[in-house]
N, C-alpha and C positions, 0 to 999 in steps of 0.2 A: 861968573858962577851962577848956576841956576838956583833960584830961591823959591820957586813954586812947583809943587808936586801934587799929584792926585792923592797919594797916600804917603804918610810918614810913619815909620815903625821905630819906636824908641826902645833900644835894648836889643843886643844881638846874642841873647841867650837861647835856650831851646825854643821858647814861644816866638821870639822875634825872627829867628832864622827859619823856623818851620813855616811861618806865615810868608816871609819874603820869598822863599823857594816855591811855595804853593802858588803865589801870585805870578811869579815868573814863569812857571811851567804850564799855567793854564792859559790857553789861547784867548779866552774871554777877556783877559786883562792885558793883552799884548800892547794895547795903545795907552795903558795907564802908566804914569811915571811914579816910581816908588823910591823913597829915600829911607835907608836904614842907617840909624845912628847909634853909636855906643862909645862911651868914654874909654873903653878898653879895646885893644887890638885883637883880643881872643887868641893869644899865642901861647897860653899856658894851660896845663891840665888842672883846672881849679875844682873839678868835681867828677864824680862818676854817677851815672844813672843806671838803675836796674828796673826791670819790668818782666812780666810774664806774657807769653804770646803763644797762640796755637800755630804750629807749622812755620812757614817762612813769613817774613815781614818786611816792612819798608827799610829797616836799618841793618839787615843781616850782613851786608857787605862791610860794615864798619864795627860789628860786634867784636868785643875783645875776648869774651868767654861766655859759655852757656852751661847750664846744668839741667839734668833730667830728674834729679831727686833733691828734696829739701829735708832738713831736720828741724824739728821743733822740740824744745825741752822746757818743762815747767817745774812746779814743785813736786808733782806726782805723775808726770807724764814725760816720757822720752820716746820719740817716734821718728822713724825715717819713712818718708812717703815718696813713691813714684808719682810724678805729676803729669804724665802723658794724658791727653794730647798737648799739654802745655810744656813750654821750655822756659826756664828762668834765665834771663839774658842780662849781660852787663856791657855798658858802653862808656868808654872814657870821654870826658868832656872835650879834650883836645882833638880827638879823632872826629868827633861830631862837628866841632867848629871848622876844622880844616876842610872836611868834606863839603859842608853846606856853603861855606864862603866861596869855595872853588866853583860850586854849581851856580851860585848866585852871580858870579863874575861873568858867566856865559850869557846872562840876560841883559840885553842892551837897555832895557827900560828901568833897571835897578841900579842905584848908586849906594855904595857903602861909605860912610864918612865916620872917621875916628874923631869924635867931638863930644864935649860934655853939654847936655841939655840942662838949662837953668830954669825953664818955665814954659807953660803953654796956656793959651786962652782960647775958648770956643767963642767966636764972634758970630755964630749962627751961619753966616755966609761962608765962612772958612775958619780954620784953626791957625793961630799964629804960634809957632814954636820958637823960643829964644834959646840960643846956645852961646857958648863963649866966643864963637867965631862969627856971630851974626844971627839974623832972623830968617825963618822960613815960613812958608804958607802951604797949607794942604787942605783938601776937601775933607779928608778923614785922617785921624791920628790913632795909632794903636800903641799903648804904653805898657811896657812890661817891667818898668822899674817899681819895685815894691818898697814901701815904707811901713813900719809897724805903728807909726803915730796914730793913724786913723782907728786902728783896732782898739787902742787903749783910751780913746776918747769916748767910748761907748761901754755900757755894761749890760746890754740886752743879751749878748752872746758871749759865752766863755771863750777865752783865748789860751790855748796851750801851745807849746812849741815842741816840735821834734828836733832835738838838738843832739849833736854827736861829734865825736872825734874818732878818726880811724887811722890805723897804721898799716901800711903795706910793708910786710916783713919778708925776709929771706932767712930761713933757719939752716942750722948746720946739719940737720938730720930730717928725715921724713916725719912730718907732724900733721899734714893735712890729707884729707881724702878728696882729690880733685873732681870726683864725680858727684859730690854732694855739697850743697850750700846750706849753711846754718841760717835759717830764716829768722828765728827768734830763739834765744836761749835765756830763759827767765830763771835759771838755776842760781844766778848770782844774787848777792844781797840787794834787796829792793829799797831799803832805807825810807820807807813810806811813800815811794814813788812807783812809777811804771818804768822799770829799767831792764834792758836786755842786751845781750851781745849778738852781733851780726857778723858772720864769718863767710867770706867768699874765697875759696881755695882756687888758685890758678895752676898749681902743681903740688907735688908732695912736699915741696920745700918753700913754696911761696904762696902768700895769700893776704887778704885784707881782714883785719880784726878791728871791729868798730864797736864802741860803747855808745849806746843810744838810749835816750829818755824821751818819754811822752809826758811832759810836765809843764808847769807854769813858768818855772824859773830855771835859768841856766846855772852851770856850776863853774867853779874855778878850774882853769885848764889842768891843774895838777890832779884834780879828782878824777877826771876822765882818764888821764894817762896812767895813774896808779891802778885804776880798774883794769885797763888793758894789760899792763905789766903782770898783774896778779892772774889774769885769765890765761895769758900765754904760759906762765909758769905752772899754774895749778891744773888748768883744764887741758892744755895742749902738751903739758909735760915737756916744756922747752925752755932752756935757760940761755942758749947761745943763738943769737939771731941778729940780723942787721935791719935797721929801719930804712927802707928804700925811699919812702915818700910818706907824707901825712896829708890827711884831708879833714876838714871840719865843715859843719853846716848847721843851719837853723831854718826850719820850715814851719810856717804858721799852721796851726791846726785849729780851725775855727769855722763856724757857719755864719760868720758876719756877712752882711749883705754887701759884697764888693760892688755889685752893679749900681749901688746908690751913687758911686763916684763917676759913673758914665754919663755922657751927655749924648745928644743926637749925633755929634761928630767926633767924639772921643770915646774909645773903648779900652779899658784896662784888660790886659791879657796875661796868660801864664799865672804864676803865683799871685801877682798883683791884681789879677781878675778873679781870684778864687778858684782857679783851675786845679789846684792841688786837692787831692782827696782829703777832706777834713779829718776823717777818722784814722788815716794811716800816713799821710804826708806824701804818698806816691803821686808823682806829678807828670812824669815824662809821657806815658801813653795817654793819659787823660788830655794832655796838651795836644798830642797828635790828633786825637779824635775831635777835640774842640776846634782845632785849626781847620779841619776839613768841613766841619759844620759852619764855621765862620765864612769860609770862602764861598760856600753855597749861599749863605745868607746875604753876602755882599751883592750877589747877582739880583737880589730882590729890590735893591735900592731903598729898603726900609731904614729908618733911623737906628743908629747903633744902640740907643737906649733900650730898644726892644729885643735885643739879642738873647740875654740870659733868662732862663726859666728855672724855677724850683721844681723838683720832683720828689718822689717818696724817699729816695736815697738820702736827700738832704735832711729829712726828718730823722732817719735812722742814725745818721752821723751826729746830728744835734743831741740826741739822747745819750749816745756814748760819751760825747764830750762833756755833757752835763754831769754824768756819773764821775768821770775822771777828774773833772775840775773840783767837784765837791769832796771827793776822796780819791786821791791819786794812787793809793795803794791797791785799788781794786783791779787795775789793769791786768796783772798776771792771772788772776782767777778768770777774768772774762776771756782772755785769749786762750788760756788752757782749756776752758770749757768748750770754746769754739772748735779747737783742734781735736778734742775728744769726740765731739758729736757730729762733726762734718768732715767730708773729704777735702783735701786741698783743692781739688778741681772745682768743687762747689764754692769754696771760699774765694778762689780767684774769680770765678764767674760773678759772684756777688759783689766783690770789690770793683769789678769792671762795670758794675751796674747793668748787667745783662740778664739777670734772673727774672723768672716769672713769680707771681705771688705765692704759689705753692712752694717754690724753692726759697723764697724769702722767709716763709714760715718755718722751714727746716732749719735755716740759719738762726733765726730768732729763738726757736725752741731749744737750741743747743747752748744758749747763753743763760746766765743766772737771771731768771725771770723777775725776781723781786727787785733787783737793781733797776731794771728797765721800766717796770710798772711804777715804781716810786718816781723815777725821773719823768715819766710821762705825766703823772698826776701833778708834779711840781710845775712842769712846763705849761700844763693846761690851766692850772688854778693859781 
């Protein structure tokens, strides 16, 4: 059994699989040996990813469903918006895993091992990775396994969570508009938090209904499920339906300095590396972009500790999280003001961190200014 590799990737989720595939498909790395390890065989549909994109993209062949229109609803705003040139796309986790694992199998220099990692140490000359089946060595290690522990051992940056439970349902009558995704529906009771329903229709009779919060604490499972039941009954006017599948998730929302955990030879990637957008929890496309940046970075042979950089969007996200951490009930007003004052196209561009300063100011001016000024003053002083 080979125990020495050029690269070891821990975790075969979105970040790990994207990185493994990128290394395998790039001729520059054809002589580099790569070990991808995960305790799970990735044979179940444990999540869905959604993202927006202009025209065709890297994942179109495995997209499950897409929408050209989104709906937003708040306390005093209900609006349907065309989002062209963007399309809102949904990808099932199992489809992604199957596709990427099949692609990776075609690269002779990549090995996938179903094993539990128990530790790793950077010895400067190499990294030693311990597993339940023995030890491995590598020049560089990329770790996508996330733990909340480090976030709660500091108090410099607020920590919220995007937590949710969703039901995939099939109704006995048409209740969905399959052409329109409900991006955020804040018309539900807020109970002092930032709470909204998220609805992805697949047909007139099938869709995903998800109860989502941006808050510090999670709820009892019963509370999520009661909220979903009430929404299906009262908002969708549906009493007879079958629950086909359930999903649940929890994504950290924080500007914590994840790069502090990196060393010259170990880099945390994906959610574990802070690649989730702190203000929204969207992760998939930011991971895709970060992976491409990382592959280019590896060709420079610089230490991994110098990979991550802060930019102005990090500060924007920090102010929003400061506001929601101090008073979680303000979320609905902030997002409603944003959708009142800005087009979805500009909002998507801003969340993609692709705007110019003038466009940033448009976004900022549509939000409640007092909230952000106070948060800025508190952060500075």
